[in-house]
C-alpha positions in Angstrom: 58.0 21.8 40.5 57.9 21.5 36.7 56.7 17.9 37.0 54.0 19.0 39.5 52.9 21.8 37.2 52.8 19.4 34.2 50.8 16.9 36.2 48.3 19.6 37.3 48.0 20.8 33.7 47.4 17.2 32.5 44.7 16.7 35.1 43.1 19.9 34.1 43.0 18.9 30.4 41.6 15.5 31.3 38.9 17.0 33.5 37.9 19.5 30.8 37.8 16.7 28.2 35.6 14.6 30.5 33.2 17.5 31.0 33.0 18.1 27.3 32.3 14.4 26.7 29.5 14.5 29.3 28.0 17.5 27.7 28.0 16.0 24.2 24.5 15.5 22.9 24.6 13.6 19.6 21.6 14.2 17.4 21.6 10.7 15.9 23.4 7.3 15.9 23.7 5.0 12.9 23.5 1.2 13.3 23.7 -1.6 10.8 20.9 -4.2 10.7 22.5 -6.3 13.4 22.7 -3.3 15.8 26.4 -2.5 15.5 27.2 1.2 15.5 28.7 2.5 12.2 29.7 5.9 11.1 28.2 8.0 8.3 31.0 7.3 5.8 30.6 3.5 6.3 26.9 3.8 5.5 27.5 5.9 2.4 30.2 3.5 1.0 27.9 0.5 1.4 24.8 2.1 0.0 26.5 3.6 -3.0 27.1 0.1 -4.4 23.4 -0.4 -5.0 21.2 0.4 -8.0 18.4 1.6 -5.7 18.6 3.3 -2.3 15.4 3.5 -0.3 15.7 6.2 2.4 13.0 5.6 4.9 12.2 8.7 6.9 10.0 9.9 9.6 8.1 12.6 7.7 8.4 15.2 10.4 12.0 14.5 11.5 14.5 17.2 10.7 17.6 14.9 11.2 16.3 12.5 8.5 15.6 15.4 6.1 19.1 16.9 6.7 20.8 13.5 6.1 18.7 13.0 2.9 20.3 16.1 1.5 23.7 15.2 2.7 23.4 11.7 1.2 22.2 13.2 -2.1 25.2 15.6 -2.3 27.6 12.8 -1.5 26.2 10.3 -4.1 26.2 13.1 -6.7 30.0 13.5 -6.3 30.5 10.0 -7.7 27.4 9.6 -9.9 26.7 13.1 -11.4 23.9 12.8 -13.9 23.7 9.0 -13.4 21.9 9.8 -10.1 18.1 10.2 -10.2 16.0 11.3 -7.2 12.5 10.0 -6.6 10.0 10.4 -3.8 6.8 9.2 -2.3 5.9 12.9 -1.6 5.2 13.7 -5.3 2.3 12.1 -7.2 2.9 10.7 -10.7 0.5 13.0 -12.5 2.6 16.0 -11.3 5.6 14.8 -13.3 5.2 17.4 -16.1 5.0 20.2 -13.5 8.1 18.9 -11.8 10.0 18.7 -15.1 9.0 22.2 -16.0 10.1 23.5 -12.6 13.5 21.7 -12.9 14.0 23.3 -16.3 13.3 26.8 -14.9 10.1 27.2 -17.0 8.1 28.3 -14.0 8.7 30.3 -10.9 8.6 29.0 -7.3 5.2 30.7 -6.8 3.7 29.0 -9.9 5.2 25.7 -8.9 3.7 26.0 -5.4 0.3 26.8 -6.8 0.3 24.1 -9.4 1.9 21.1 -7.8 0.3 19.0 -5.0 2.9 19.7 -2.4 3.0 18.4 1.2 2.6 21.0 3.9 6.2 20.5 4.9 7.6 20.8 1.4 9.3 24.2 1.9 11.4 23.0 4.9 11.9 19.3 4.1 11.7 18.6 0.4 12.5 21.8 -1.4 16.2 21.5 -0.6 16.2 18.2 -2.4 14.2 19.5 -5.4 16.4 22.6 -5.7 19.6 20.5 -5.6 18.2 18.5 -8.5 17.3 21.7 -10.3 20.7 23.3 -9.7 22.6 20.2 -10.8 20.5 19.0 -13.7 19.2 15.8 -12.1 15.9 14.1 -12.8 13.4 14.0 -10.0 10.7 11.3 -10.3 7.2 11.7 -8.9 6.8 8.1 -7.8 3.6 7.9 -5.9 0.1 7.0 -7.2 -2.3 10.0 -7.3 -4.1 10.0 -4.0 -7.5 9.9 -5.6 -6.8 6.5 -7.1 -5.4 5.1 -3.8 -8.6 6.4 -2.1 -10.6 4.7 -4.8 -9.0 1.4 -3.9 -9.8 1.9 -0.2 -13.4 2.8 -0.9 -14.3 0.4 -3.6 -11.6 -2.2 -4.0 -8.6 -2.8 -6.3 -10.8 -3.9 -9.2 -12.2 -0.4 -9.7 -8.9 0.6 -11.1 -9.6 -1.5 -14.2 -12.4 0.9 -15.1 -10.0 3.9 -15.4 -9.1 5.0 -18.9 -5.7 4.4 -20.4 -4.4 7.9 -19.6 -5.1 7.5 -15.9 -3.4 4.0 -15.8 -0.2 5.7 -16.9 0.1 6.9 -13.3 -0.4 3.5 -11.7 1.6 0.3 -11.5 0.6 -2.3 -14.1 -2.6 -4.1 -13.4 -3.3 -6.7 -12.1 -1.1 -5.9 -9.2 0.7 -8.8 -7.5 -0.2 -8.9 -3.8 1.1 -11.1 -1.0 -1.2 -11.3 2.0 1.6 -12.8 4.1 3.8 -9.7 4.1 4.1 -8.4 7.6 3.7 -4.8 6.6 0.1 -5.4 5.2 -0.8 -7.8 8.0 0.1 -5.1 10.5 -2.1 -2.6 8.8 -5.0 -5.0 9.1 -4.3 -5.7 12.8 -3.9 -2.1 13.7 -7.2 -1.2 12.0 -9.0 -3.9 13.9 -10.6 -5.1 10.7 -11.8 -1.7 9.6 -11.5 -1.3 5.9 -11.2 -5.0 5.3 -8.8 -6.0 2.5 -9.2 -2.7 0.8 -7.1 -1.0 3.4 -3.9 -2.9 3.0 -4.4 -3.0 -0.8 -4.7 0.8 -0.9 -1.2 0.8 0.8 0.1 -1.9 -1.6 -0.9 0.0 -4.7 1.2 2.9 -3.4 4.2 0.6 -2.9 3.7 -1.0 -6.2 3.5 2.3 -8.1 6.6 3.7 -6.4 8.5 0.5 -7.2 7.2 0.7 -10.8 8.5 4.2 -11.4 11.8 3.5 -9.7 12.1 0.5 -12.1 11.3 2.6 -15.1 14.0 5.2 -14.0 16.6 2.4 -13.8 16.3 1.9 -17.5 17.9 5.3 -18.1 20.3 5.6 -15.2 22.6 3.7 -12.9 21.2 4.7 -9.5 18.0 5.9 -8.0 17.8 7.5 -4.5 14.2 7.3 -3.3 12.7 9.0 -0.3 9.7 7.5 1.5 8.2 6.9 4.9 10.1 4.1 6.6 7.0 1.9 6.7 7.1 1.6 2.9 10.4 -0.2 2.9 11.1 -1.6 6.4 12.2 -5.3 6.5 12.7 -5.2 2.7 8.9 -5.3 2.2 6.6 -2.8 0.5 8.5 -0.9 -2.2 11.5 -3.3 -2.0 9.3 -6.4 -2.5 7.6 -4.9 -5.5 10.9 -3.8 -7.0 12.0 -7.4 -6.9 8.8 -8.5 -8.7 9.6 -6.1 -11.6 13.4 -6.7 -11.6 14.6 -9.7 -9.6 18.2 -8.9 -10.1 18.0 -5.4 -8.7 20.3 -4.4 -5.9 18.7 -2.4 -3.1 20.2 -0.6 -0.1 17.9 0.7 2.6 17.7 3.1 5.5 15.1 3.3 8.2 14.7 6.2 10.6 13.6 5.4 14.2 13.1 7.3 17.4 14.4 6.0 20.8 14.8 7.4 24.2 18.3 6.0 24.3 20.2 6.3 21.1 23.4 4.6 22.3 22.0 1.1 21.6 19.7 -0.1 18.9 16.4 -1.5 20.4 15.8 -5.1 19.6 12.5 -4.3 17.8 14.5 -2.0 15.4 17.1 -4.6 14.4 16.7 -5.9 10.9 14.5 -3.0 9.8 16.9 -2.0 7.1 20.6 -2.2 6.1 21.1 0.9 8.2 19.0 2.4 11.0 19.3 6.0 11.9 18.2 6.4 15.5 17.1 9.9 16.6 16.2 11.0 20.2 12.5 10.7 20.6 12.3 14.3 22.0 13.9 15.7 18.8 12.1 18.7 17.6 9.6 18.1 14.7 9.2 20.0 11.4 5.4 20.0 11.9 
């Protein structure tokens, strides 16, 4: 009878375990560039060896934003003040405002009023900014001021030459190298159906170049930069990564791309090779906006 009771108990445990497994709903899966599933710690260990980490996000994806904060905290454990944060979401001419906020010179309200913040700042980027503030980390406003990117789109890259020297401090050095064969820019042209001509991809390229330039400048004073950007700015080691290598050919870069799939148990073929690590999130995941 004891053997029968033990057998029944074992079957009950196995049945409960199977039900729990069937009910499990993972929020994300991480793959390497070849499509092999890896765990979070493996990703962190690999990325931490690089001078620059480009975290490509989907701007409205809560899982990507949460993992950005988790990665920041984990890297900080080893790097401390040798870690610098940087982001597409903040324009270079707001650097003074950011610096004053980090030093506690202004209140949250004043900061919100003065800085050019994205609509989802409070939910998605404020945790990163406040982590930098609370731990004495630099936070680099890496993007070109929007007005100058718009100027390129409307009137061409040459119009930037007419800006005064003060304005050019917020832009990558001119003339800007530009490779028309890069898939990221060819895709922009194809998707636009010719609308915008060469000005359209170049308005994207000046953003990539400027972000790369400010990352490069930050490397002169630190050992590691963690940069947050839309995945399309760094997928396939193009965009920001390509420009970084123009400024510093020896730079080591680790990359993440965030993608949505209906099935997150296997990396879709079209997402292989996007980055060193691809975070796959269910396509019906709730959005932050």
